[in-house]
MARMAR-786872 format. One line per 8 residues: number of its first residue (from 1); for each residue x, y, z of N, C-alpha, C. Coordinates in pm, whole numbers, plus 50000, padded with zeros to 5 digits. Layout:
residues N
NUM) X Y Z X Y Z X Y Z  ...
//
This chain:
residues 316
1) 50518 47670 48453 50636 47738 48503 50667 47683 48642  50622 47750 48752 50629 47695 48885 50768 47663 48933  50783 47546 49005 50910 47509 49068 51022 47497 48966  50992 47448 48848 51096 47425 48749 51169 47554 48715  51093 47663 48702 51152 47792 48669 51254 47833 48774  51215 47822 48900 51304 47868 49006 51422 47774 49025  51397 47645 49022 51506 47550 49041 51612 47565 48932  51567 47600 48812 51659 47617 48702 51755 47733 48728
9) 51710 47832 48809 51788 47951 48830 51849 47957 48970  51838 47853 49047 51890 47852 49183 52041 47858 49182  52095 47948 49265 52240 47960 49277 52281 47901 49411  52325 47778 49414 52368 47714 49538 52250 47665 49619  52280 47606 49737 52174 47556 49824 52134 47416 49786  52060 47350 49876 52017 47213 49851 51929 47205 49728  51940 47099 49647 51854 47084 49529 51707 47087 49569  51630 47165 49498 51487 47171 49524 51447 47263 49636
17) 51544 47319 49712 51509 47405 49825 51435 47529 49777  51482 47590 49668 51415 47708 49615 51273 47677 49570  51255 47561 49508 51122 47523 49463 51026 47504 49579  51074 47443 49687 50987 47423 49804 50951 47557 49867  51049 47647 49876 51021 47779 49930 50921 47852 49843  50940 47844 49713 50850 47909 49619 50708 47858 49634  50691 47726 49642 50557 47667 49655 50489 47716 49782  50565 47725 49891 50510 47771 50018 50464 47916 50007
25) 50547 48000 49946 50512 48141 49935 50395 48163 49840  50394 48091 49728 50285 48107 49632 50150 48074 49694  50149 47979 49787 50024 47940 49852 49967 48053 49937  50053 48150 49973 50010 48261 50058 49999 48393 49982  50015 48386 49851 50002 48507 49768 49858 48521 49720  49820 48644 49688 49684 48671 49639 49692 48741 49504  49746 48671 49405 49759 48730 49273 49623 48731 49203  49595 48837 49126 49469 48841 49051 49468 48733 48942
33) 49351 48684 48916 49339 48577 48816 49251 48622 48701  49283 48570 48582 49198 48590 48467 49204 48728 48405  49309 48806 48435 49319 48939 48374 49400 48931 48246  49353 48991 48139 49428 48987 48013 49546 49084 48016  49648 49051 47938 49761 49143 47923 49857 49137 48041  49975 49194 48025 50074 49193 48133 50028 49273 48254  50050 49219 48373 50019 49290 48496 50134 49384 48530  50105 49509 48569 50212 49601 48606 50262 49573 48748
41) 50392 49556 48763 50453 49533 48894 50544 49650 48927  50532 49705 49048 50624 49809 49094 50748 49738 49148  50860 49752 49079 50982 49679 49117 51095 49780 49136  51131 49804 49260 51236 49900 49292 51375 49837 49282  51380 49705 49295 51507 49635 49301 51537 49582 49439  51454 49619 49539 51467 49563 49673 51417 49421 49678  51442 49355 49790 51407 49213 49801 51258 49188 49785  51174 49272 49844 51030 49249 49838 50979 49258 49694
49) 51025 49360 49621 50973 49378 49485 51033 49276 49388  51158 49236 49409 51214 49130 49324 51142 48998 49350  51110 48972 49476 51033 48851 49507 50895 48858 49442  50834 48976 49439 50706 48993 49371 50718 48951 49225  50825 48993 49160 50849 48958 49019 50864 48807 49003  50947 48747 49086 50971 48602 49077 50841 48525 49100  50766 48565 49202 50644 48492 49237 50536 48510 49130  50524 48632 49078 50423 48655 48974 50451 48571 48850
57) 50575 48569 48807 50610 48491 48689 50598 48341 48717  50634 48300 48837 50625 48158 48871 50480 48112 48885  50390 48208 48909 50247 48177 48911 50190 48172 48771  50274 48196 48669 50229 48190 48530 50168 48317 48479  50190 48429 48549 50130 48555 48509 50221 48632 48414  50163 48691 48310 50237 48786 48230 50256 48913 48312  50375 48972 48307 50402 49086 48394 50498 49183 48327  50487 49308 48368 50582 49412 48329 50636 49476 48456
65) 50767 49468 48474 50831 49531 48590 50854 49678 48560  50800 49765 48646 50814 49909 48627 50900 49966 48739  51012 50027 48700 51102 50087 48798 51087 50238 48792  51071 50301 48910 51058 50446 48918 51184 50502 48983  51252 50591 48911 51374 50654 48961 51339 50792 49015  51358 50809 49148 51328 50937 49212 51442 51037 49197  51558 50988 49154 51672 51076 49138 51725 51133 49269  51699 51065 49380 51741 51116 49510 51876 51064 49555
73) 51926 50960 49487 52054 50901 49527 52144 50887 49405  52272 50907 49427 52366 50880 49319 52368 50729 49294  52375 50692 49169 52374 50549 49136 52236 50491 49124  52132 50576 49132 51996 50521 49123 51969 50460 48986  52040 50507 48882 52022 50449 48749 52066 50304 48745  52166 50269 48828 52213 50131 48832 52107 50039 48890  52019 50092 48975 51911 50011 49032 51814 49968 48922  51792 50057 48825 51707 50021 48712 51767 49906 48633
81) 51899 49900 48625 51966 49792 48554 51944 49658 48626  51942 49662 48760 51915 49540 48837 51775 49488 48804  51679 49579 48800 51541 49540 48771 51529 49490 48627  51594 49560 48534 51589 49519 48394 51645 49379 48375  51758 49350 48441 51819 49218 48429 51728 49110 48487  51666 49140 48603 51577 49041 48664 51455 49017 48577  51402 49124 48519 51285 49110 48431 51319 49024 48309  51435 49048 48249 51476 48969 48134 51495 48822 48172
89) 51555 48801 48288 51581 48664 48335 51452 48585 48354  51347 48653 48401 51222 48583 48429 51117 48604 48321  51157 48658 48207 51066 48669 48095 50955 48769 48113  50984 48878 48185 50885 48983 48205 50924 49106 48124  50827 49193 48098 50857 49320 48035 50925 49413 48135  50978 49522 48084 51046 49618 48171 51021 49760 48122  50993 49849 48218 50980 49991 48190 51048 50069 48302  51104 50183 48268 51160 50270 48372 51098 50408 48356
97) 51068 50470 48468 51007 50602 48468 51083 50690 48568  51097 50816 48535 51171 50909 48619 51078 51016 48672  51088 51044 48802 51010 51151 48863 51106 51247 48934  51062 51366 48955 51143 51465 49026 51086 51487 49165  51170 51469 49266 51130 51494 49405 51237 51583 49467  51202 51704 49498 51297 51796 49560 51317 51760 49706  51437 51777 49753 51466 51753 49895 51397 51858 49980  51363 51818 50102 51296 51911 50192 51207 51834 50288
105) 51120 51905 50360 51033 51840 50459 50942 51736 50395  50907 51635 50475 50810 51533 50433 50856 51461 50306  50988 51437 50296 51045 51380 50174 50986 51243 50143  50973 51159 50245 50925 51022 50224 50785 51022 50165  50696 51104 50219 50558 51108 50171 50552 51166 50030  50630 51269 50003 50628 51329 49870 50684 51234 49765  50788 51158 49803 50843 51059 49710 50741 50949 49681  50668 50910 49784 50566 50806 49765 50457 50856 49670
113) 50412 50979 49690 50307 51034 49602 50356 51043 49458  50480 51088 49442 50535 51099 49306 50547 50962 49241  50588 50864 49320 50604 50728 49267 50469 50671 49220  50367 50684 49303 50238 50627 49264 50174 50704 49150  50204 50834 49140 50151 50911 49028 50211 50862 48896  50332 50806 48901 50399 50757 48781 50362 50613 48746  50291 50545 48835 50257 50405 48816 50110 50389 48780  50073 50280 48713 49931 50254 48688 49854 50245 48820
121) 49729 50288 48817 49651 50293 48941 49638 50157 49007  49633 50050 48926 49612 49916 48980 49741 49834 48984  49854 49903 48997 49983 49835 48999 49991 49736 49116  50066 49627 49097 50092 49532 49204 50220 49574 49276  50217 49574 49407 50333 49613 49486 50379 49498 49574  50501 49509 49626 50559 49402 49706 50545 49422 49856  50442 49493 49901 50423 49511 50045 50399 49376 50113  50466 49357 50225 50459 49231 50298 50378 49245 50427
129) 50367 49134 50499 50299 49135 50628 50369 49229 50726  50501 49237 50716 50575 49328 50803 50539 49473 50774  50525 49506 50646 50482 49641 50608 50343 49670 50664  50257 49570 50662 50122 49588 50715 50126 49621 50864  50205 49546 50940 50215 49570 51084 50270 49709 51112  50371 49750 51035 50428 49884 51053 50325 49992 51022  50246 49969 50918 50143 50066 50879 50039 50082 50988  49997 49971 51048 49899 49977 51157 49953 50059 51273
137) 50079 50035 51312 50137 50110 51423 50154 50257 51387  50195 50286 51265 50204 50427 51222 50068 50495 51235  49963 50425 51196 49829 50483 51203 49782 50499 51347  49823 50409 51435 49793 50425 51577 49857 50553 51629  49982 50577 51591 50055 50694 51640 49992 50825 51593  49930 50823 51476 49870 50948 51429 49722 50959 51465  49674 50864 51549 49538 50872 51598 49432 50833 51498  49464 50738 51410 49369 50698 51306 49250 50623 51366
145) 49141 50626 51293 49022 50553 51334 49020 50414 51272  48898 50364 51249 48881 50227 51203 48955 50199 51073  48947 50292 50978 49011 50270 50848 49162 50258 50863  49222 50341 50946 49366 50334 50966 49409 50207 51034  49332 50162 51132 49366 50039 51203 49346 49916 51116  49271 49931 51007 49252 49821 50912 49372 49803 50821  49468 49897 50825 49590 49883 50747 49566 49895 50598  49655 49831 50523 49648 49835 50376 49555 49727 50324
153) 49475 49762 50226 49387 49663 50162 49467 49580 50063  49443 49448 50058 49511 49366 49957 49478 49412 49816  49353 49454 49794 49311 49497 49660 49185 49581 49671  49171 49676 49580 49050 49756 49567 49050 49813 49427  48933 49829 49366 48927 49878 49228 48998 50012 49212  49086 50019 49111 49155 50144 49082 49260 50183 49184  49304 50088 49267 49403 50116 49371 49518 50018 49359  49634 50050 49415 49744 49953 49416 49701 49822 49480
161) 49749 49712 49424 49715 49580 49475 49838 49519 49543  49817 49449 49653 49926 49402 49737 49914 49251 49760  49960 49171 49666 49939 49026 49676 50030 48957 49777  50129 49025 49833 50225 48959 49923 50199 48989 50070  50081 49035 50107 50056 49068 50248 50055 48945 50338  50051 48826 50280 50061 48704 50358 50202 48651 50369  50299 48726 50319 50440 48684 50315 50523 48774 50405  50621 48717 50472 50708 48794 50560 50827 48851 50484
169) 50880 48962 50534 50996 49025 50470 51116 48931 50466  51137 48858 50574 51250 48765 50577 51237 48658 50470  51113 48625 50433 51091 48523 50330 51120 48577 50190  51092 48705 50166 51127 48759 50035 51279 48765 50020  51348 48797 50128 51494 48798 50124 51548 48658 50101  51486 48559 50167 51530 48420 50151 51507 48373 50007  51396 48415 49946 51368 48374 49809 51472 48433 49714  51507 48559 49734 51609 48621 49649 51742 48547 49661
177) 51778 48510 49784 51903 48434 49802 51894 48299 49732  51778 48235 49743 51763 48100 49687 51775 48099 49536  51730 48206 49470 51736 48208 49324 51854 48288 49272  51938 48334 49362 52060 48402 49320 52041 48544 49274  51938 48613 49324 51920 48755 49293 51981 48839 49406  52048 48946 49367 52106 49037 49466 52024 49165 49471  51941 49181 49575 51855 49300 49582 51937 49427 49602  51879 49537 49558 51935 49669 49585 51913 49701 49732
185) 52013 49760 49793 52001 49801 49933 51977 49951 49938  51859 49991 49985 51825 50133 49993 51870 50187 50129  51970 50274 50132 52020 50323 50261 51917 50403 50340  51817 50459 50272 51717 50536 50345 51632 50447 50437  51632 50316 50410 51557 50225 50497 51620 50213 50636  51744 50258 50649 51813 50255 50778 51814 50391 50846  51758 50491 50781 51759 50627 50834 51646 50642 50936  51682 50654 51062 51581 50656 51167 51518 50793 51188
193) 51549 50885 51100 51472 51010 51100 51331 50985 51048  51316 50877 50970 51185 50841 50918 51113 50752 51020  50990 50788 51051 50916 50720 51159 50896 50572 51131  50868 50536 51006 50848 50395 50975 50973 50314 51007  51090 50370 50978 51213 50297 51006 51234 50276 51155  51196 50372 51236 51207 50356 51382 51109 50250 51432  50989 50248 51373 50893 50144 51412 50949 50007 51377  51010 49996 51258 51065 49868 51212 51182 49823 51300
201) 51273 49915 51331 51397 49879 51399 51386 49881 51551  51295 49963 51604 51290 49980 51749 51156 49939 51812  51048 49996 51759 50919 49981 51826 50866 49838 51816  50861 49783 51694 50808 49646 51679 50890 49542 51756  51025 49546 51747 51102 49450 51827 51076 49465 51977  51064 49590 52024 51040 49611 52167 50903 49558 52208  50800 49590 52130 50666 49543 52164 50658 49390 52158  50728 49331 52062 50729 49184 52054 50797 49124 52176
209) 50901 49191 52222 50970 49143 52343 50878 49153 52465  50807 49263 52477 50714 49281 52589 50602 49178 52582  50551 49154 52461 50440 49059 52443 50485 48915 52454  50614 48890 52437 50664 48754 52440 50629 48675 52316  50601 48744 52207 50571 48677 52080 50589 48778 51966  50599 48726 51846 50612 48808 51727 50478 48877 51700  50477 49010 51707 50351 49083 51693 50312 49111 51549  50401 49085 51454 50367 49115 51315 50242 49039 51270
217) 50236 48907 51284 50113 48838 51241 49992 48875 51326  50014 48911 51452 49903 48953 51538 49840 49082 51485  49925 49180 51456 49876 49308 51405 49811 49292 51267  49870 49207 51184 49812 49184 51052 49674 49119 51063  49661 49025 51156 49531 48959 51175 49428 49056 51231  49469 49141 51325 49376 49241 51379 49330 49336 51269  49422 49375 51182 49385 49464 51071 49281 49398 50983  49297 49270 50958 49202 49197 50874 49063 49194 50937
225) 49057 49171 51068 48929 49168 51138 48863 49305 51139  48942 49409 51166 48889 49545 51169 48841 49585 51030  48913 49542 50927 48874 49575 50789 48736 49516 50758  48711 49395 50806 48581 49333 50782 48470 49412 50851  48496 49458 50972 48397 49540 51042 48372 49671 50967  48480 49733 50921 48466 49857 50845 48389 49837 50717  48412 49724 50651 48340 49695 50526 48190 49682 50552  48155 49622 50666 48013 49610 50700 47951 49748 50722
233) 48022 49834 50794 47970 49969 50815 47957 50045 50683  48055 50023 50593 48045 50087 50461 47921 50040 50387  47894 49909 50396 47776 49854 50328 47648 49913 50386  47642 49923 50519 47523 49977 50584 47504 50125 50553  47616 50194 50528 47607 50338 50500 47590 50366 50351  47583 50260 50271 47579 50277 50125 47456 50350 50074  47345 50346 50150 47223 50413 50104 47219 50560 50143  47319 50606 50216 47322 50746 50258 47392 50828 50150
241) 47327 50930 50102 47387 51021 50004 47467 51126 50081  47600 51123 50076 47679 51216 50155 47673 51360 50104  47617 51380 49986 47601 51516 49936 47465 51575 49972  47380 51494 50036 47245 51538 50074 47245 51566 50224  47237 51692 50262 47244 51729 50403 47134 51662 50484  47013 51654 50430 46902 51592 50504 46931 51444 50530  46983 51374 50430 47015 51232 50446 47122 51211 50554  47223 51295 50554 47327 51283 50656 47273 51310 50795
249) 47191 51413 50809 47141 51450 50941 47045 51345 50998  46977 51270 50911 46881 51169 50957 46947 51036 50991  47070 51015 50946 47137 50886 50964 47201 50875 51101  47217 50751 51153 47298 50731 51274 47438 50789 51251  47492 50854 51352 47616 50928 51331 47731 50840 51283  47736 50715 51331 47845 50626 51288 47838 50599 51138  47715 50583 51087 47700 50558 50944 47719 50686 50863  47675 50799 50917 47697 50927 50848 47846 50954 50835
257) 47922 50924 50939 48068 50943 50932 48128 50857 50822  48083 50731 50814 48137 50642 50711 48104 50695 50571  47983 50743 50552 47943 50793 50421 48027 50915 50382  48050 51005 50477 48130 51124 50448 48274 51087 50422  48328 50997 50503 48469 50958 50486 48491 50895 50348  48400 50808 50308 48413 50743 50177 48403 50847 50065  48310 50940 50079 48292 51045 49978 48419 51130 49964  48472 51175 50076 48591 51261 50071 48711 51186 50017
265) 48719 51059 50048 48838 50984 50006 48840 50959 49855  48723 50947 49796 48718 50911 49653 48661 51021 49565  48634 51138 49622 48581 51249 49543 48687 51301 49448  48644 51370 49346 48737 51427 49248 48837 51518 49318  48964 51503 49283 49070 51584 49342 49135 51523 49463  49083 51409 49511 49142 51344 49627 49271 51273 49588  49367 51270 49679 49493 51199 49657 49470 51053 49690  49483 50960 49593 49452 50819 49619 49545 50755 49721
273) 49663 50813 49742 49757 50755 49837 49765 50833 49968  49682 50933 49982 49681 51012 50106 49614 50932 50218  49640 50975 50341 49571 50914 50454 49421 50937 50440  49338 50848 50496 49194 50873 50495 49161 51004 50564  49048 51065 50532 49011 51188 50600 49012 51170 50751  49056 51272 50822 49065 51264 50968 48926 51275 51030  48916 51232 51157 48789 51244 51229 48747 51390 51239  48845 51479 51254 48814 51623 51263 48755 51674 51132
281) 48811 51631 51019 48757 51674 50890 48615 51624 50872  48591 51497 50906 48457 51441 50893 48358 51518 50980  48400 51552 51102 48312 51628 51192 48280 51766 51135  48380 51827 51070 48356 51959 51011 48255 51950 50897  48264 51843 50818 48169 51825 50709 48027 51803 50764  48016 51725 50871 47885 51702 50932 47828 51833 50988  47918 51921 51035 47872 52051 51082 47818 52134 50966  47879 52121 50850 47827 52188 50730 47689 52132 50696
289) 47676 51999 50703 47548 51936 50671 47437 51981 50766  47474 52000 50893 47373 52038 50993 47335 52185 50984  47413 52262 50907 47385 52404 50895 47456 52489 50997  47539 52428 51082 47612 52504 51183 47712 52600 51120  47769 52560 51005 47860 52646 50929 47827 52629 50781  47870 52726 50699 47837 52721 50557 47938 52640 50476  48058 52625 50528 48161 52551 50456 48277 52520 50548  48369 52436 50502 48486 52401 50581 48603 52367 50490
297) 48722 52378 50545 48844 52348 50470 48884 52203 50494  48946 52143 50392 48997 52006 50401 49145 52005 50368  49213 51899 50409 49353 51881 50371 49362 51867 50219  49478 51904 50164 49498 51890 50021 49439 52004 49939  49406 52116 50006 49358 52232 49931 49216 52220 49883  49131 52145 49952 48992 52132 49911 48899 52197 50013  48778 52225 49969 48679 52290 50056 48542 52229 50029  48466 52209 50136 48328 52160 50126 48234 52277 50148
305) 48134 52289 50061 48033 52394 50072 47893 52332 50068  47798 52406 50125 47658 52365 50121 47577 52470 50047  47493 52423 49955 47405 52514 49882 47274 52441 49851  47164 52500 49893 47031 52443 49869 47022 52300 49919  47081 52276 50036 47072 52145 50097 47166 52041 50038  47254 52080 49945 47349 51987 49884 47491 52027 49920  47575 51926 49942 47715 51948 49973 47798 51921 49850  47904 51999 49832 47996 51977 49722 48137 51998 49773
313) 48232 51929 49708 48373 51944 49744 48449 51984 49620  48537 52083 49636 48614 52133 49521 48743 52194 49574  48836 52216 49481 48961 52281 49517 48933 52425 49556  49010 52473 49653 48992 52613 49698 49042 52709 49589
//
């Protein structure tokens, strides 16, 4: 497939320009290899997700484009048609799924949770390096620890996979132009009531101006380094049983925190797309382990209890 596929569909521009752009972007993608069956792609119709579709197919991967309609905008059904047409054009499967998201507080987060609940756990998404930088800054603003500063993981078992974290948003837009795809424009991306949009439009440009350089690759690189440090701590804490109060109390506090955070994040009933447990929640669990309190409350309607030296987490 490769360059030939894209050049065949190029609308205008110098001959071969789309193929050269495609080759450059593919070299920076991290698509999974050797998996049987079509790979699920989350394709909203925006430039990033359409580029994900083009790049996945040009890498020779079987794929199914899955569009999720939140029903929050008039004309959202037409966006599914854009994705369907692109999928047909590039020889991919297509599915559409509808979720209900009521308007109200925390709309962006609730829509995200509903979207991921409708998608396969290991779906491929079109998150770019720019999204990574924005995520790191969002996590800084909410006081995140090591896990938050590590940003989004490219891949993890049973979690969304992000093969385009080495690609810039401007490049996905350029690829769509080169192959003659017209992305859907989501007006909510310009709504500065949402914190991510303000970071994108105001904070990152300002910080880059102060720094005298583009901070997106800097933040992405820092996230990668911090992620490696966090992975080492996770490995060192792997022998600690977070449900065993004695084991937690005997461990160095940094490793005990890692063990508890990992347990809470992946325990039954946890939201896979929620923020990692806060430092305050982890401290409360350690207080339960030490015997200072008998139980504690967690975000998401869960509670940790201690009985006979063992900790358990369950819905309240």
